N, C-alpha and C positions, 0 to 999 in steps of 0.2 A: 358727645360731652357730657359729663356727670356733675352734677352739683349736689353737694351732700353736707349736711350740718350735724354737729354734736353739740348740744346746749345742756349744760350741767349747772344746778343751783342748789345750794346746801344751806338749810336752816338750822341744821344742829339742834333739833327738838331736844334731845338728850342732854344738852349741855345745861350750865345754870342759865337762868332768864337772861342775865345781863351779857351773856355771850352768844346768845343765840342771834340769828341774822334773819329779822322778818321780809326784809327786801329782795331776798334771793330769788323766790319764786316768782315775784314781778319782774325781776330782770330777765329770767328766762323767758316768761310768757311775751314780755315786749321784744325781746330778740326774735322769738318765734314769729310773732306776727309781722315785724318788720322784713324778715327774709322770705317769709310765704307771700305777703301781700306786694311789698316794695320792689324786690329783686328777684322773686320768681324762683324761689327754692322749693322743692316738693319733697325731696328725701331728707327728713329731719327728724332726729332721734332726741328726745328728750330724757334726762336722768334727774328726778330730785329724789330727796330723802325724806319723803313722806309716805313711803311704802314698806313693806315687809322687807327687814333685812336679807332675807333667803330669796328675793326676787332677782332675777339677773339684770335687772334694770336699776336696782338700788345702786348709787354712786360711791360703792367701797372702792379702795384703792385697786384691787385686782379687777373689779369690774371697769372702772375707769380706763386703766391700761388696755384691757381688752377692748373697750370702745374706741379708745385712738386708734389702736392697730386695725379695727375693723373700718375706721374713717377712711384711713389711708390706704386699706387693700385694694389691689387693682387699679391704683390711681394712675393716670396717665397724663401726657402732655395735651392741655386744653381742659382739663377737669378744674373744678373749681370746689375748695373744701374750706368749711367754717368751724373752728372750735371755740366755744364760748365758756368760761367758767365764772360764776359768781358765788363767794363764798368767803371763806378764812384763807389768810395766806400767812406766811411768815419767812424768816430770813435767820440762816445759821453760818457759822464759820465753815467754810468750803473744806472737805476731807483732802481735795487735791485742787488747790486754788490757783494752779496754772492756767486755767481757762477763765478765771472770775479775775475781772480788773480790781475789784473790790475785795477780794478775799471771802467772799459770801456766796452761799447758795440761797437762793429762792425757792420757796415751795408753796403749793397749794394743798390743802387740807381735804381730803376725801370724807365722807360721813362716818368712817369707822376709824378715823385718827384718834390716837392716845395723847391727849394733850398733857403738858407738864403742868405743874401747880399753879403757875401764874399766866397759863396760856399764851406763853410766848414761843414754844416750840412744842414738838409733839412726836410722838412714835406712829410709823405708818403712814409718813405723809408722802407726796409725789414731788420730787425734786425738778428743777428747771432742767437737770441733766436727763430725768426720765423722760419729759415732754420733748426734748430736742431728739433722743434716740428713737422713741416710739412714733412721733408724729412729724417734726421737722426734717430730719434727714431724709426718711422716706420719701416725703413729698417732694423735696428738692431734687432726689434722685430721679423721681418719675417725671419730673418736669411739670408738675401739677402747680396751681396757683392756691396758697393757703393764707387765710385769715384768722388769726388769732384775737380773742377779745378776753381780757382779764380784768375782772371788776373784784378786786381783793388788796388786802395790805401787802406792800413791798412787791408789786407786781410788774414794775417797770422793766426788767429783764427777765421775767419770769418764763419767757418763752427760749432764753439763751440766744437770742439773734445775735448778730454780728455788729450792728450799729443800732444806737437809740438817740433819738432826738426829742428835744422839749422845746416848746414854744418860750422865746423871751420877752415875749410883750408884757406889758405892766398894766394894770388899772383900768382903762377905760373899755367900755363893751364894743367902742367903734373900732372897726378894723384900722390897721396902720395903712399909710398912705406912701407905701415903700413895699419893696419885695420883702417877704419875711426872711429873717436871719435866723437860723435854728442853732440852737446850741447842740453839739454833736459829742455824744459820750461814747467812746469806742468801747466796745465790749470784746472782751478777748475771747481766743477760743479757734475754732477751725477756720481757715480762710476759704471763703466761697468767692469765685471771679465772677460767675455770671450762670445764668439759667434762663430757659424759655418762660416760665413761669414767675410768679412773684411771692416771696414769702413774708408777711406783713404781719407785726402784732400792734393791737391797741391795748394800752394798759391804764388804768385808773390814777395811778400814781407813780412817784419814782419809787425805788427799792426802800430808801430809809422811811418812807411815809406811809399813812394809813388811808384807807379809802372811806368814803362818807356814802351812808345810805338813808333812805327814807323809809318808814314803816309801812310794809304792805305795799308799796307803789314802785319799788326798784330805787336803785342806786343813782345819785348824782350823774356817775359817769355814763351808764347806759341811756339814761334820758337825754344827756347832752350830745352824746355822740348821733342817736337816732335823729334828734332835733335838728342837729346841725347839718346832717345829712340831707334830710327832707326839705330843710329852707334853703340849702345851697348847692341844688343840683347842680352837677358838673365840675365840684370843688375838687381841686387835687388833694393828695394826701397831706401835702404841707399846709393848705389852706385850711381843711378841714380840721388839723390839730389845733389851730390857733382858734377856730369858731368853738371845739369842743371846750378848751381852757376858759375861754370868755363866757360860755355858757354856764359852766359849773361855777364860776364866781358868782354871775347873775342869779342862779338857781338858790346858791346858799345865802346871798343877801335878800332874796324874796323871803325865804324861810324866817330869817331874823327879823323882816318887817312883820309878817305874820304873828310871829311868836309875842312880840313887841305889842301888837294891837289886840292879840287875843289876853294878853296877861296870863299866860300859862305859867312863866316864870316870874320870880323877883327880879328887881332891877339888877341884885348882885349876881344872881345866877346867870341873868343873860350876858351881863359883862363878862364873866367867866367864861361862857360859851364863845363869845366873839373873839375873847384873847386866846381860847384854844384853837378856834378857826384859824386866826392869823398864824399862829404858831404851827400848826399842822395841815395847812391847806394843800389839798391834793394838785398835784399838777400832772396832766395826762401825759403818757410817753408813746411815741411812735417807733416801733422797731422795725429794721430792715436786715434780712440776711444777704443780699446781693443785690448788684444794678441799682443801688441806692440813689444815684444822681436821677436815674430815670423815673424811679418809683416816685420821688418827691413831687414831680411835676405830673404824674399820671393821675387822670380823674379816679375817684374812689369807686366809681360806677364799674370801673373796668375790673378791679381786682375783686368786686364782688359778684362779677358775671353777669351784670346785667345786658341782656339783648332784647332789642325791640324788632319785631317782624314788621312793622307798619313803617312805610318810608317817611311817613308825616311825623311819627314819634322821633324817628332816627334824626331827620332834618332839625326837629325842635330841639333835641338834645344837643345837637352840634351847634345851634344857635346859642343856646343857653351857655355851653361852655364858654364860646367865644365872648359872650357878654358879662360872664361872670364878674370880671373886674370892675366893669362898668356899673353893674347893678348893686354889688357890695362895697366897692371902692376898695377893693384890695390892691388894685394897680393904678386906678385913676380917681378921677373927682366925683364926688357925689352926684347922682342924676335926680335933679329936682327933689331932692331929700328921700328918694324911694330907694330903700336898702333891702327891700324883700326880706326881712327876717331880724336885722338888727335895729338901730335907731329908733324910729318912732314905735316899731312893735315892741320894744322892750316895756312899754306901759300895759301892753296887754298879755304880758308873757305868760301869766299863769294860765289864761284860758288857752293860749297857742300851744302850751305843752301839757296840759292836763296831767299835773301831778299826780293826783288820784281822783276818785270820785268827789272828795271833799274839796278839791280846789277849784271846782267849776265855779264860773262868774266870780272870779276873785276872791273866793272865801275858802275857808277850811274848818271843817267840822272840829269840835271839841276832843272827839276821840282821837282823830288823827293828828291833831296837836299834842295831845297826851303821849301817843306811840312814839312820835318824833322826838320829844324831849326825852323820853326813856332810853331811846336809842343812843344818846349821847353819853349816858351813864357810865358805861364800862371805859371809854376813850378818857372821858374827863377825870376819872378816878386815877388814871394813871399820871396825870399832871399835877392834880390837887389833891391827893391822898386816896386812901382805900376807902373812904366812906360812901359807899355806892349808894347810900339812902340820901343824898344831898339835896335831891329834888323834894 
């Protein structure tokens, strides 16, 4: 059994400041730590655009495509592969829309992308078709299990998988007291009936939407994914999708509260920010290539390749999975108010997730606040005019 991961984070330091992504490196570091220390990956390759462009590890288009091929090279049934990308993404009209239900191609931006004037598209991008051809199809043909994690704009079907799901729940952080009913969005393209492994993608937002990031400490999505997994060990893919969505909402609300308390923004600016959030709220997407009915009810630990050698740990995991509904109330009643990560724990959410060094003990330093506020300038200007100096 092989467990390999490829993690890419692009900051785009050569872009104008309001188009740089300070959170990308934090995402890669967080996913690396999660894979290494929580689910036992030891073959992990990182690519960041903070090195010489001539370095073979520089995340250029050609180097990324080569790295994808290397990730899946010699893959076999029983292997576990992870691909994570944090950076810019875009959407364009598909040249051949027969495989795209919406007539659009999604893309991720390598470090050597050449963006157009308004940064909505670019030359030298990597299309979802490229990811499918270089990674998804070879992994499926090999019978390996592949998990793709995309934290970028327009990422919902960025891996071009056959089925995409979003969670329909609204509002409350509390889990619903019924089985989740997912909205299924059929993704056109090749038909895959079945396979020995699982091909799964986790995306920060649906295709028409944008992803939100935190300066220096990583994006909302990656933090919600890791925290949701750690707090709900044994959760199925369907359940974790719900956890991620609720945690992304909670994290954003926590930031608004801290911004209000710190008085970094004027009342008008804060209201604009909140309106922008309501309009552009990210909604995570789960993609599945085949065996979707089985994958939805499979624990996420299985597709991440977690195995324990100790019988006691294995037994504890089994007990935890069986008790998941009772502990989190996904299927049953609350147990004496103990939700192991939702409910009462939301009051201490900042300490539990550790948004960055400044968040500890429920606080956030002024520099972190200022950086967070600046991160919204680019996206706000798209909705409220081109004056990027409104702060």
